C-alpha positions as CSV (number, residue, x, y, z in Angstrom):
1,M,-74.6,206.7,-48.4
2,P,-73.9,208.1,-51.9
3,S,-71.1,206.6,-54.0
4,V,-67.7,208.2,-54.0
5,R,-67.5,208.1,-57.8
6,G,-70.5,210.2,-58.4
7,G,-74.0,210.4,-59.6
8,T,-75.8,207.2,-60.2
9,G,-74.8,205.1,-57.3
10,R,-73.3,202.2,-59.4
11,S,-69.7,201.4,-58.9
12,R,-67.5,200.6,-61.9
13,R,-65.5,197.4,-61.8
14,L,-62.1,196.9,-63.5
15,K,-62.1,194.5,-66.4
16,N,-59.2,192.0,-66.4
17,E,-59.6,191.2,-70.1
18,I,-57.4,192.4,-73.0
19,N,-59.1,194.5,-75.6
20,V,-58.0,192.9,-78.9
21,V,-60.0,195.2,-81.2
22,P,-57.1,197.6,-81.8
23,Y,-54.8,194.7,-82.5
24,I,-57.2,193.3,-85.1
25,D,-57.4,196.7,-86.7
26,V,-53.6,196.9,-87.0
27,M,-53.5,193.4,-88.4
28,L,-56.1,194.2,-91.1
29,V,-54.3,197.3,-92.1
30,L,-51.0,195.3,-92.5
31,L,-52.8,192.6,-94.4
32,V,-54.1,195.2,-96.9
33,I,-50.7,196.7,-97.3
34,F,-49.1,193.3,-98.0
35,M,-51.8,192.4,-100.4
36,V,-51.4,195.6,-102.4
37,T,-47.5,195.5,-102.4
38,A,-47.0,191.8,-103.0
39,P,-47.9,191.8,-106.8
40,M,-45.5,194.8,-107.2
41,I,-42.4,192.8,-105.9
42,T,-40.5,191.2,-108.7
43,P,-39.1,187.8,-107.5
44,G,-35.6,186.8,-108.6
45,L,-36.3,184.7,-111.6
46,I,-33.8,182.2,-112.9
47,E,-34.3,179.9,-115.8
48,L,-32.5,176.7,-115.4
49,P,-32.0,174.9,-118.7
50,S,-33.7,171.6,-119.1
51,V,-31.9,168.8,-120.7
52,G,-34.1,168.9,-123.8
53,Q,-33.0,172.5,-124.5
54,A,-29.3,171.8,-124.4
55,S,-27.6,173.4,-127.3
56,E,-25.5,171.6,-129.8
57,V,-21.8,172.3,-129.8
58,R,-20.5,173.5,-133.2
59,S,-16.9,172.4,-132.9
60,K,-15.5,169.3,-131.1
61,P,-15.1,170.2,-127.5
62,L,-12.4,169.3,-125.0
63,E,-14.1,167.1,-122.4
64,V,-13.1,167.3,-118.7
65,Q,-14.4,164.1,-117.1
66,V,-14.9,164.0,-113.3
67,G,-15.3,160.5,-111.9
68,E,-17.2,159.4,-108.9
69,D,-14.0,159.1,-106.9
70,G,-12.8,162.6,-108.0
71,T,-10.4,161.6,-110.7
72,I,-10.1,164.0,-113.6
73,S,-9.5,162.9,-117.1
74,L,-9.2,164.8,-120.4
75,R,-9.9,164.0,-124.0
76,M,-10.9,165.7,-127.3
77,R,-14.5,164.7,-127.9
78,D,-13.8,162.9,-131.1
79,A,-14.3,159.3,-132.3
80,G,-11.6,157.1,-131.1
81,Q,-10.1,159.5,-128.6
82,E,-9.2,158.0,-125.2
83,F,-9.4,159.7,-121.8
84,E,-6.1,160.7,-120.2
85,K,-6.0,160.9,-116.4
86,I,-4.5,164.1,-115.1
87,N,-3.7,165.6,-111.7
88,S,-6.2,168.2,-110.5
89,Q,-3.3,170.7,-109.9
90,N,-2.3,170.4,-113.6
91,L,-5.9,170.8,-114.9
92,V,-5.5,174.4,-116.2
93,A,-2.1,173.8,-117.8
94,E,-3.3,170.6,-119.5
95,V,-6.5,172.3,-120.8
96,R,-4.5,175.3,-122.1
97,T,-2.1,173.1,-124.1
98,R,-5.0,171.4,-125.9
99,L,-7.2,174.4,-126.3
100,T,-7.5,176.5,-129.5
101,A,-9.4,179.8,-129.9
102,D,-12.7,178.2,-130.9
103,T,-12.6,175.0,-128.8
104,P,-15.2,174.9,-126.1
105,V,-14.6,173.0,-122.8
106,V,-17.3,170.8,-121.4
107,I,-17.4,169.2,-118.0
108,A,-18.8,165.7,-117.8
109,A,-19.3,164.8,-114.1
110,D,-20.7,161.6,-112.7
111,G,-24.1,162.0,-111.1
112,R,-22.7,161.1,-107.7
113,V,-20.0,163.7,-107.8
114,P,-20.7,166.5,-105.2
115,Y,-22.0,169.8,-106.8
116,E,-19.2,171.7,-105.0
117,T,-16.5,169.7,-106.8
118,V,-18.0,170.5,-110.2
119,M,-18.3,174.2,-109.3
120,R,-14.8,174.3,-108.0
121,I,-13.5,172.9,-111.3
122,M,-15.6,175.4,-113.3
123,D,-14.4,178.3,-111.2
124,Q,-10.8,177.2,-111.6
125,L,-11.1,177.1,-115.4
126,R,-13.1,180.4,-115.6
127,S,-10.7,182.3,-113.3
128,N,-7.8,181.2,-115.6
129,G,-9.4,182.8,-118.7
130,I,-11.3,179.8,-120.2
131,S,-14.6,181.3,-121.1
132,K,-16.2,178.8,-123.5
133,L,-17.3,176.4,-120.7
134,G,-20.3,174.2,-120.3
135,L,-21.7,171.1,-118.7
136,L,-22.2,167.9,-120.6
137,V,-25.7,166.3,-120.2
138,D,-27.2,163.0,-121.2
139,Q,-30.1,164.0,-123.4
140,K,-31.4,160.4,-123.8
141,S,-32.3,160.0,-120.1
142,A,-34.3,163.2,-120.0
143,P,-37.8,162.8,-118.4
144,E,-40.7,163.3,-120.8
145,R,-42.9,166.3,-120.1
């Protein structure tokens, strides 16, 4: 008896395997697209200053010191000047009373003070018009390159 399917007499069986060749083709095309476009993408570059590149301050700055326990003290960075503890709510008022037009403000924070605390103080000073603001670093303990 001849086959229902036609001419040769062999019946075709269904394959229960996935044909992955089209998927490999799509993957290779995507790989080529990513390889061509990746060098064209400019990553966000930031240059963090290293401790050795810290600039010298021309005039005597006003130093805001943040202790490990969160206490804030102020002093003019001059020989013989003592730190005066202040309340964090009075920080801006105290800084403005001691500030002149060319006096920079530096923040000296203990290494164990949370980053958020230092940034909050910087933001508080900047938002109140104090623009000459920086961080005090210890240049002696800088790692050698």
